[in-house]
Steps between C-alpha positions, in 0.01 A plus 500: 500500500769755562630444148157529357434825689818657356412410143150637547633826619728527195209430262292750689768769453523428131128544457509829683781626264290395203208692629708816550640476142149460358386809699783711354420376146133594540597840640723572202227389254193654650630746746498473872196717549263205483721260698445453866845351532648378812310326778576180676322171490468271798637154475416239753694179542725318718760775492453573858345853454302693233713597207425818299587498130496820288240495225267746321129554514307520181281802413230524229617649169261330266554216261815650341716383788592142553419324817752563772692205637412375847743318714364165594649412831611150560243325703255798465176517679244225461173598660692695766702188576864566493666175390849639541778517252466208256629613169678772301379842421372560147416810301166505315349759259145377559270646758452278796163352559274648760423165661708287717803320387871557514481864363635793701352841435731806515450714811645827630728513796444732787869488582660607174383762243432420142820562308664450161785684325282677242220566750742637751652731238163633391385534858809695583450724195139560609615583849760741365237670282265527796774639723598746227142621472465526876823697512383750236162538681677544834719773344201681356316475832809638673515792249128574569562496874799737454290737288234498773765589753633783280144625453447493876820691558390771254158522660657524845728778386211683347300457816780629714540806273132572503483465877790742538336744258169477689675562828680807360173639365310444828773585748430818691826685552559724804461827313191382320349393831583832657345686206188292534474587875534871416222479243275309737559758777426784262177330384397448862586862597283637218189304598412640844708281728414444870534796729770341714725481186443874443571587866812292504640699206532191282249600235628862500856383432383280207333795331795726586753269330272451196472878457877545542567242236266673250666837573837347434375402156397858438124446550330781689157430655213733574526767763343374822521740792561397859395718798774595745288374786518153352878502461545601863362164611715287258788318662818423307801273535825447312377153426833319599429232751278530809580860602183566688229765454537844649137591433383461859758751618386785272275639776641655815301261718394140469127430455453192718196270445234532768534135604868557591424827685244338721708198602686552826763238401596718201524830683869493622638413158277750321616774738866415438452497123316833501814648648772310315373492141482879466852531631621233252325666212655836582847343516448326168372821329795711622791255496383210287535239773362408841693422818538124533380487860189697420423283200551183709247626765245579230525154353462347847180691564351410164573127558340530844184637340490208255534249784229668706265512206550129443416431867174700477378349168225309676375809680479723191242519226633389161478845335685661794773235490546531120525884527745482783713234333517700181611816686775315684625345174520852342672627814759219465562601137544861610758406764677295238510809274675697773802271440499569127782725376247689290273579790594870491389524136160360585450731802619821328282444191776433253356152432138601445232465236512805286334599176205692359391203296577130453765561240701731731449257792636209293789713379605613849462155663670282237745711310609750766486312833434126421221474755210255542167523685502376856191358680229738628481577872171554688330808351669467161258251339284758322809671346627168367176425329489840339856457371417160364217649289739766365759240404238276348365782283857589388572132419182476294600809294843346434333181376281693260795696371691176434213355295452818300864563406562454123732225381852616427561598138745294296832656407513713187551299187387167648135532395367286215349799318813712496750491220 
């Protein structure tokens, strides 16, 4: 049996080689496109383990092709009964029968792929063509992605530029903001503002500056007269910092509110101030300054009145408290003005509202002395309202003149009708 087994294996190998040669011949004659070449058949037998032999599987190409050869394994299958190896392998060109017998039908192997020389070559060529096509498509897709990236960069740069342009167009610069505030203040001053803004001098200063700017441009408004009695009650300041308000010291004596005169807790300090303030005013009018000790005592008495008023707030009627508080605030501003280096100019009348009309008042205050309106003191409210009406009328006349002024003429020789 060992000898027989060796001979059988040699015959089996020769049959396999014959099958491979036939496959190559068919591939050369008809092309390998219709050949399912490769594959392995299963051979049973007494070889100890299943043996796989390369063969090809037929495919349908019509009647023009001859029948493919089938390897008939020695022993074969007989009604699923493996009788073992009992003969030599033969090569047949006839199709095996579908029934039982010693025929062995070609099968595909799950362990080895179908393969032949021509089929492998064509399969490799097909794979190369597919890979080349995929490469070209991948390159084109990459170019499209790159173009999208370039387009996005351009859009981003345009968006950045447009955003910067929008910010420049909508950014409010400091000077523009200041100019808008001035215009808003002028509009408010021209439309009957609250009385407290008039009495504080804020509205009067807005109209004063507007008139001064128009006069600087050469525009002269209407003549609006101002009574001297009105100007006597107008308080002025140099407008540099918090320099106080000398208005309460224009009179020889202080006009104390009734609520302060009746309170016994206020009497000692009121008595001291009635003596010390006239002395300090006289010193400031003659020498331009006040003795430091006297000024310190005056400030101490004023602060004492403020503290006493705060302690008596629950015992006083609201109108009395408001009147007393306002008077003491004005008194504090007057004491502060005694420390101003320009206090002598205020008391001697050098810094005073002067002018027969609004135009002269504006000229004297802005161009000559550089003064501003200070807040009104008790008893000056009516004069401040009268002065506001005069300034408002003058401002209205300036606005009408600005709208009625003719447009500037073009230079000689620049007109379209001249030759």
